[in-house]
Structure formats: C-alpha cells, structure tokens
C-alpha positions as CSV (number, residue, x, y, z in Angstrom):
1,X,30.9,17.0,19.0
2,X,28.7,19.3,21.0
3,X,25.8,18.0,23.1
4,X,22.4,17.6,21.5
5,X,19.9,20.5,22.1
6,X,17.3,17.9,22.9
7,X,16.8,14.2,23.6
8,X,13.2,13.1,23.5
9,X,11.8,9.6,24.1
10,X,8.4,9.0,22.3
11,X,5.3,8.2,24.4
12,X,5.5,4.5,23.4
13,X,9.2,4.5,24.4
14,X,10.2,3.0,21.1
15,X,11.9,6.0,19.5
16,X,14.6,8.4,20.6
17,X,14.7,11.8,18.9
18,X,18.1,13.5,19.0
19,X,18.4,17.1,17.9
20,X,21.9,18.5,17.5
21,X,22.5,22.2,16.9
22,X,22.2,23.1,13.2
23,X,20.7,19.6,12.4
24,X,17.3,18.2,11.8
25,X,16.3,15.7,14.5
26,X,17.5,12.1,14.1
27,X,14.8,9.6,14.9
28,X,16.5,6.5,16.3
29,X,14.4,3.4,17.0
30,X,14.9,1.7,20.4
31,X,15.6,-1.6,18.6
32,X,18.5,-0.1,16.6
33,X,19.9,1.6,19.7
34,X,19.7,-1.7,21.6
35,X,21.3,-4.0,18.9
36,X,24.0,-1.4,18.1
37,X,24.7,-0.6,21.8
38,X,28.3,0.5,22.2
39,X,28.7,-1.9,25.2
40,X,31.4,-4.5,25.3
41,X,28.5,-7.0,25.8
42,X,27.4,-6.3,22.2
43,X,30.5,-4.9,20.5
44,X,33.0,-7.2,22.2
45,X,36.6,-6.1,22.6
46,X,37.4,-6.5,18.9
47,X,35.4,-6.6,15.7
48,X,35.4,-10.5,15.6
49,X,33.8,-10.6,19.1
50,X,30.8,-8.4,18.1
51,X,27.5,-10.1,18.9
52,X,24.4,-10.1,16.7
53,X,21.5,-9.4,19.1
54,X,18.2,-11.1,18.0
55,X,14.7,-10.7,19.5
56,X,14.6,-7.0,20.2
57,X,11.7,-5.9,17.9
58,X,9.6,-4.7,20.8
59,X,12.4,-3.4,23.1
60,X,11.6,0.0,24.7
61,X,13.7,2.7,26.5
62,X,13.1,2.7,30.2
63,X,15.4,5.7,31.0
64,X,18.2,7.9,29.8
65,X,20.8,9.2,32.2
66,X,23.6,11.8,31.5
67,X,27.2,10.6,31.7
68,X,29.4,13.6,32.2
69,X,29.0,16.2,29.5
70,X,29.7,13.8,26.6
71,X,27.2,11.0,26.6
72,X,24.1,9.2,28.0
73,X,23.4,5.8,29.4
74,X,20.3,4.2,28.0
75,X,18.5,1.6,30.0
76,X,16.2,-0.7,28.0
77,X,13.3,-2.7,29.2
78,X,15.3,-5.9,28.9
79,X,17.6,-4.2,31.5
80,X,20.5,-3.8,29.2
81,X,22.2,-0.6,30.4
82,X,26.0,-1.0,29.9
83,X,26.3,1.0,26.7
84,X,27.6,4.6,26.9
85,X,26.1,6.5,23.9
86,X,28.5,9.4,23.3
87,X,27.3,12.4,21.3
88,X,29.6,11.3,18.5
89,X,28.1,7.8,18.4
90,X,24.5,9.1,18.4
91,X,25.4,11.5,15.6
92,X,27.0,8.7,13.6
93,X,24.0,6.5,14.2
94,X,21.7,9.2,13.0
95,X,23.7,9.7,9.8
96,X,24.1,6.0,9.2
97,X,20.8,4.7,10.4
98,X,19.6,3.2,7.2
99,X,22.9,1.5,6.4
100,X,23.3,0.1,9.9
101,X,19.7,-1.1,10.0
102,X,20.0,-2.9,6.6
103,X,23.3,-4.5,7.7
104,X,21.7,-5.7,10.9
105,X,18.8,-7.2,9.0
106,X,21.2,-9.0,6.6
107,X,23.3,-10.3,9.5
108,X,20.1,-11.7,11.2
109,X,19.1,-13.4,8.0
110,X,22.7,-14.8,7.4
111,X,22.8,-16.3,10.9
112,X,19.2,-17.6,10.8
113,X,18.1,-15.2,13.6
114,X,14.9,-13.2,14.1
115,X,14.0,-9.8,15.3
116,X,11.3,-11.6,17.4
117,X,13.4,-14.2,19.3
C-alpha cells in the first residue's frame, strides 16, 4: 500500500480525512479510530482478548506523527497513543467504515455499554 497523498484533521479535531492516490478521500471519525485502534491495549494479543472501548463519543485527535514510511501514530485527547495506524489499516478502515461502525454499536449494546461513558 502506498502512502496517502494527504492526511487532514478537521478543525474540530473529530475527523481524519485520508486521501490515497486514485481514491476519493476517506472520512474517518476520531471515535472510530480510537475504538478500533490497532494497539494491543484495544486489540489484545488474540481475537478473544479484544476490548470493547466505551465512552469515546467526544474523543478528539491531538496529533498525528509519522512512523517510518508505512504508518502514523495518532494521539487522542484521552492520551491513548499506542496504536500504529499503517497505510493498509487506514485503507481497510476507510473501505469498511460502515460495517465496523455498526459492529461496534451492536457490541456496545450487547455488553450494556455506552458511547458516552
């Protein structure tokens, strides 16, 4: 996967726009990026260790830092910063945004959790 042509954080810091060559921009909400962080803290070390992260409705992006030529580290305003978002992962999130978002909402409901706490 080639690097995006552009990464742009919205003024309110709630949306990341990712533009890959030959693609329309993907608009990824900060909340989705945070709850789908590729970090071990969220994903665990196996699928059965994955954590459902509640209470991130208002999370914002503080900063984005390059990691080599293959990824970025996103720091959120809750100070989570251990996920390395590779170009492949951002591309996948862009294509699967709706499915992943709906699965997240269903998981919250199933576990009696909320986007607000």
